[in-house]
N, C-alpha and C positions, 0 to 999 in steps of 0.2 A: 430857524429857515429868514433868507435875509431880507424878506420886508421890513420895512422901516414899521416902530411900534406907532402905535396908533396916540396922537393929542386931543386934548381939552385947554381949550385958555382960557375959560371960566369960571375960574377959581374962587376970584375977585367976589366976584360975581354971588358969589351964593350965598344964601341968609343967615344969620349968623343966632337968629331965634328960630323953629318949628312952632307955628300951635296947633296942636292936631285937632281942634274943634274947624280948622280950616283949613281949606282946598290947599294943598303944595304947588307953584306953582313950579320951575326950572326953565332957564336957557340949559341944555347939552348937549349944543351944537357941536361934534368932532371931528376930527377929521382924521383917516382912515382906519376908518370903524369898521368891523363885519357887524358886530353889536356893542350897546352899549349900557348898564346895569348902572343904576340907583340904588344906591345901598344907605339905610338909617338907622344904626347903631343903639341903643339906648339903652337895653337892661344886661346885665351882668351874667347873663349867657346867652347862645344865638338860639333859643328856640322861644326868650321872651323876651318883646321890646325890639322885637327887628322887623324893618321891611324892606324890603329886593322885589328890585322891578327889575325886568328886560327891555331895552326899546331897538328899535332896527339901527339899524345906519345910518337913515337919512332924519332920525330924530331933531326937532329942532325943540320947537317950546312944548315941553309935557306939563301934566297937572296929576298929582297925583294924591286921592280922595280925601278928606277927613275920611270917611270911615275905611280907607284901607292904613290912614294915618293911628288910628283909633288904638292899636296892640303897644304905639311908644307908651315905656314908660317916661314919666315927668320926671324934666333932675329939679334937684335938688339947688339953693341958691353957690353951693361948688358943686354940684353933677357935672357932668362930662358925654356929652351924646358924639355920634360922628354919622357926616354926611356923605356919601361916597359917590361921585360919577367914574365911571369904570369905565374908558373904553378897548376894548380889546378885539385882536382877531387870530384867526389862525388858519392854518395851513396842512393839510392833507396828505402826507405823502407815503409810496411805497416804498418800500425798504426789504427785499428780501423773502419777497411775495405776503409782509406784515403792511399792513397802514397803520399808520403815527399821523397823530394830530399834533400839531405842534401851534402853540399857543403866544401871544404878546398880549401882554394888559400893563394898560399905567394907572395909580388908581389914585385920585384926584382927594385928598380927605381934607376936610374943616370939620377944627369943633364946635359942635350946635350944641344947644342946650333946648330944650323942649317944653312948652306949655301944655 
């Protein structure tokens, strides 16, 4: 679809360290998004050490609770985890009597440590 890509300008302000015992507060204000996902990936598989949250298009300052952060795997001194803010938008189009969904998203990724 011809709509513009959603954007997020807060990558530089994302934390370098996430402490599982504390709530995590982030500013995820985005432009041109239908939804905003926040993903924290710290395990060797997606079934362990992953937190994914979805927020509406007007979300700005959000808090992820320490209880929600509990599944994250603590990184060692050389371990790497990722914090992603993913604004996306979609459009449904009918073509030849079938509905298709087209998505545009942008993933803003920062390497972080998990304590």
